[in-house]
VOGU-3710 file (C-alpha; in Angstrom, 3 decimals, decimal comma):
1> mqhraviglg> -47,164/29,240/-55,466  -44,385/26,696/-55,788  -45,077/23,116/-56,830  -42,767/20,128/-56,577  -42,317/17,881/-59,611  -40,247/14,751/-60,085  -38,850/14,486/-63,623  -37,180/11,533/-65,353  -34,456/12,368/-67,878  -33,074/9,962/-70,464
11> snkgdrgfyl> -30,897/10,042/-73,571  -29,605/7,323/-75,898  -28,628/9,240/-79,027  -25,549/11,361/-79,676  -23,610/12,846/-76,767  -25,922/11,526/-74,052  -24,192/13,323/-71,170  -24,341/16,628/-73,012  -28,086/16,228/-73,606  -28,775/15,484/-69,919
21> qsarflieqe> -26,659/18,460/-68,847  -28,316/20,729/-71,415  -31,793/19,609/-70,346  -31,015/20,371/-66,681  -29,650/23,796/-67,662  -32,740/24,644/-69,747  -35,109/23,383/-67,038  -33,481/25,769/-64,554  -33,436/28,645/-67,065  -37,038/28,239/-68,213
31> lgsivlrssv> -39,159/26,150/-65,844  -38,001/26,269/-62,234  -35,217/25,260/-59,867  -33,731/21,800/-59,423  -33,592/20,949/-55,715  -32,435/17,292/-55,894  -30,871/15,101/-58,519  -29,903/11,458/-58,636  -26,711/10,056/-60,048  -26,621/9,500/-63,802
41> ietpswgfka> -26,855/5,780/-64,587  -26,473/3,829/-67,820  -29,231/1,340/-68,540  -30,413/-0,816/-71,421  -33,238/0,574/-73,540  -36,723/-0,108/-72,208  -39,564/-1,146/-74,505  -37,446/-1,411/-77,668  -34,029/-2,566/-78,884  -31,612/0,346/-79,079
51> spflnqvivm> -28,408/1,831/-77,715  -28,186/2,118/-73,910  -29,602/5,152/-72,141  -28,153/7,536/-69,638  -30,900/8,207/-67,086  -31,388/10,514/-64,151  -34,214/11,715/-61,895  -34,500/15,278/-60,650  -36,832/16,997/-58,217  -37,733/20,540/-59,146
61> etslgplell> -39,777/23,423/-57,825  -41,883/25,319/-60,320  -44,663/27,884/-60,431  -46,083/26,200/-63,537  -49,152/23,979/-63,530  -48,754/20,347/-64,661  -49,799/20,909/-68,285  -47,704/24,086/-68,550  -44,754/22,106/-67,194  -45,415/19,352/-69,747
71> dglqaierkl> -45,473/21,937/-72,546  -42,209/23,426/-71,290  -40,490/20,033/-71,054  -41,624/19,127/-74,562  -40,312/22,461/-75,861  -36,925/21,641/-74,294  -37,006/18,207/-75,939  -37,548/19,888/-79,311  -34,753/22,439/-78,655  -32,414/19,517/-77,986
81> grtqksfvkd> -33,282/17,753/-81,220  -36,112/15,395/-80,329  -38,325/15,215/-83,381  -40,540/12,242/-82,639  -42,670/11,288/-79,633  -43,567/7,739/-78,704  -46,985/6,646/-79,883  -49,362/3,671/-79,660  -49,852/1,355/-82,631  -52,164/-1,668/-82,490
91> gkpvyhdrti> -52,497/-1,155/-78,740  -48,739/-1,231/-78,070  -46,338/1,677/-77,488  -43,781/2,345/-80,212  -40,515/3,785/-78,893  -37,448/5,146/-80,731  -33,975/6,558/-80,092  -33,978/10,068/-78,670  -31,541/12,821/-77,856  -33,563/13,601/-74,737
101> dldildydrm> -36,682/12,299/-73,039  -38,248/14,272/-70,190  -41,103/12,633/-68,274  -43,115/14,048/-65,397  -43,117/11,200/-62,880  -44,976/13,068/-60,153  -46,390/16,533/-59,560  -47,408/17,542/-56,012  -48,639/13,994/-55,306  -51,473/14,741/-57,718
111> qyhddrltlp> -53,535/12,044/-59,364  -54,502/13,239/-62,825  -55,368/11,758/-66,198  -56,237/13,143/-69,592  -55,158/12,409/-73,164  -51,823/14,261/-72,657  -50,711/13,459/-69,125  -51,185/10,808/-66,445  -49,958/11,421/-62,905  -48,238/9,750/-61,324
121> hphiaerdfv> -46,467/8,369/-64,416  -48,097/5,002/-65,187  -44,843/3,066/-65,823  -42,837/3,973/-62,712  -43,083/0,518/-61,150  -42,029/-1,187/-64,422  -38,824/0,775/-64,942  -35,979/-0,381/-62,715  -33,825/2,605/-63,710  -36,505/4,992/-62,426
131> laslnelnin> -36,962/3,017/-59,211  -33,194/2,933/-58,586  -32,904/6,708/-59,025  -35,944/7,363/-56,847  -34,538/5,040/-54,183  -31,253/6,966/-54,227  -33,243/10,146/-53,506  -35,347/8,374/-50,854  -38,527/8,900/-52,860  -41,238/6,253/-53,134
141> ltdhedti> -43,802/7,093/-55,798  -45,448/3,664/-55,833  -47,370/4,399/-52,627  -47,008/8,194/-52,543  -45,332/8,274/-49,141  -41,761/9,551/-49,003  -39,535/12,234/-47,641  -39,535/14,889/-50,385
//
Protein backbone atom coordinates (compact mmCIF):
# COMPACT_ATOMS: atom_id res chain seq x y z
CA UNK A 1 0.00 0.00 0.00
CA UNK A 2 1.32 3.42 -0.93
CA UNK A 3 1.27 6.31 1.53
CA UNK A 4 1.79 9.99 0.81
CA UNK A 5 4.21 11.96 2.97
CA UNK A 6 5.20 15.61 2.87
CA UNK A 7 8.85 16.13 3.83
CA UNK A 8 10.71 19.36 4.65
CA UNK A 9 14.38 19.50 3.64
CA UNK A 10 16.89 22.04 4.92
CA UNK A 11 20.64 22.60 4.93
CA UNK A 12 22.84 25.40 6.26
CA UNK A 13 26.28 23.80 6.47
CA UNK A 14 28.76 23.07 3.69
CA UNK A 15 27.56 22.75 0.10
CA UNK A 16 23.87 23.24 0.88
CA UNK A 17 22.63 22.54 -2.66
CA UNK A 18 24.62 19.33 -2.83
CA UNK A 19 23.11 18.11 0.45
CA UNK A 20 19.54 18.81 -0.72
CA UNK A 21 20.21 17.06 -4.03
CA UNK A 22 21.86 14.11 -2.28
CA UNK A 23 18.97 13.80 0.18
CA UNK A 24 16.42 13.72 -2.67
CA UNK A 25 18.50 11.09 -4.48
CA UNK A 26 18.77 8.88 -1.37
CA UNK A 27 15.07 9.29 -0.57
CA UNK A 28 14.20 7.99 -4.04
CA UNK A 29 16.79 5.18 -3.83
CA UNK A 30 15.81 3.99 -0.36
CA UNK A 31 12.39 5.22 0.76
CA UNK A 32 9.98 5.88 -2.09
CA UNK A 33 9.29 8.13 -5.06
CA UNK A 34 9.14 11.92 -5.08
CA UNK A 35 5.97 13.05 -6.85
CA UNK A 36 6.15 16.84 -6.22
CA UNK A 37 8.82 19.25 -5.13
CA UNK A 38 8.85 22.95 -4.39
CA UNK A 39 11.48 25.41 -5.49
CA UNK A 40 14.59 25.64 -3.32
CA UNK A 41 14.54 28.86 -1.29
CA UNK A 42 17.14 30.52 0.91
CA UNK A 43 15.92 31.60 4.32
CA UNK A 44 17.38 32.84 7.59
CA UNK A 45 17.91 30.25 10.31
CA UNK A 46 14.87 29.56 12.47
CA UNK A 47 15.15 29.16 16.24
CA UNK A 48 18.87 30.00 16.45
CA UNK A 49 21.49 32.35 14.99
CA UNK A 50 23.37 30.67 12.16
CA UNK A 51 24.12 30.74 8.45
CA UNK A 52 21.09 30.88 6.13
CA UNK A 53 19.35 27.69 5.07
CA UNK A 54 18.38 26.32 1.72
CA UNK A 55 14.91 24.80 2.15
CA UNK A 56 12.56 22.74 0.05
CA UNK A 57 9.38 20.69 0.49
CA UNK A 58 8.75 17.43 -1.33
CA UNK A 59 5.76 15.12 -1.56
CA UNK A 60 6.63 11.45 -1.74
CA UNK A 61 4.91 8.11 -2.03
CA UNK A 62 6.21 5.32 0.16
CA UNK A 63 5.26 1.84 1.32
CA UNK A 64 6.86 2.54 4.70
CA UNK A 65 4.90 3.31 7.85
CA UNK A 66 5.49 6.68 9.56
CA UNK A 67 8.07 5.44 12.08
CA UNK A 68 9.89 3.39 9.42
CA UNK A 69 9.97 6.50 7.24
CA UNK A 70 11.34 8.53 10.17
CA UNK A 71 14.06 5.92 10.73
CA UNK A 72 14.94 6.00 7.03
CA UNK A 73 15.11 9.81 6.92
CA UNK A 74 17.32 9.88 10.01
CA UNK A 75 19.62 7.27 8.44
CA UNK A 76 19.94 9.53 5.37
CA UNK A 77 20.73 12.48 7.64
CA UNK A 78 23.54 10.46 9.21
CA UNK A 79 24.85 9.33 5.78
CA UNK A 80 25.05 13.00 4.79
CA UNK A 81 27.03 13.98 7.86
CA UNK A 82 24.44 15.04 10.41
CA UNK A 83 25.82 14.05 13.78
CA UNK A 84 23.58 15.91 16.19
CA UNK A 85 19.80 16.16 16.54
CA UNK A 86 17.99 19.10 18.08
CA UNK A 87 17.03 18.60 21.69
CA UNK A 88 15.14 20.36 24.50
CA UNK A 89 17.01 22.02 27.36
CA UNK A 90 15.21 23.84 30.18
CA UNK A 91 11.97 23.54 28.22
CA UNK A 92 13.35 25.20 25.07
CA UNK A 93 14.57 23.58 21.84
CA UNK A 94 18.30 23.79 21.13
CA UNK A 95 19.12 23.92 17.41
CA UNK A 96 22.47 23.79 15.58
CA UNK A 97 23.96 23.97 12.08
CA UNK A 98 23.32 20.90 9.97
CA UNK A 99 24.34 19.45 6.64
CA UNK A 100 20.79 18.18 6.18
CA UNK A 101 17.54 18.23 8.11
CA UNK A 102 14.64 16.03 6.99
CA UNK A 103 11.29 16.52 8.74
CA UNK A 104 8.05 14.65 8.15
CA UNK A 105 5.49 17.44 7.90
CA UNK A 106 2.53 15.21 7.11
CA UNK A 107 1.84 11.53 6.51
CA UNK A 108 -1.51 10.49 4.98
CA UNK A 109 -3.30 13.28 6.89
CA UNK A 110 -2.63 11.24 10.03
CA UNK A 111 -2.75 12.72 13.50
CA UNK A 112 -0.16 10.95 15.62
CA UNK A 113 1.98 11.67 18.66
CA UNK A 114 4.60 9.77 20.60
CA UNK A 115 8.04 10.58 21.99
CA UNK A 116 9.64 10.30 18.51
CA UNK A 117 7.13 11.78 16.08
CA UNK A 118 4.22 14.21 16.02
CA UNK A 119 1.98 14.45 12.96
CA UNK A 120 1.29 16.80 11.46
CA UNK A 121 4.59 18.52 12.33
CA UNK A 122 3.86 20.86 15.26
CA UNK A 123 5.78 23.89 13.91
CA UNK A 124 4.36 24.14 10.38
CA UNK A 125 2.38 27.31 11.06
CA UNK A 126 5.40 29.02 12.68
CA UNK A 127 7.82 28.50 9.80
CA UNK A 128 7.25 30.90 6.92
CA UNK A 129 9.67 28.98 4.69
CA UNK A 130 7.58 25.82 5.09
CA UNK A 131 4.33 27.70 4.46
CA UNK A 132 5.75 29.36 1.33
CA UNK A 133 6.87 26.01 -0.10
CA UNK A 134 3.56 24.35 0.75
CA UNK A 135 1.69 27.26 -0.84
CA UNK A 136 3.74 26.84 -4.02
CA UNK A 137 2.60 23.20 -4.14
CA UNK A 138 -1.00 24.17 -3.31
CA UNK A 139 -0.89 22.23 -0.05
CA UNK A 140 -2.49 23.51 3.15
CA UNK A 141 -1.45 21.48 6.19
CA UNK A 142 -2.82 23.93 8.76
CA UNK A 143 -6.40 22.74 8.20
CA UNK A 144 -5.68 19.44 6.42
CA UNK A 145 -7.65 20.33 3.30
CA UNK A 146 -5.71 20.64 0.06
CA UNK A 147 -5.27 19.22 -3.38
CA UNK A 148 -2.55 16.58 -2.93
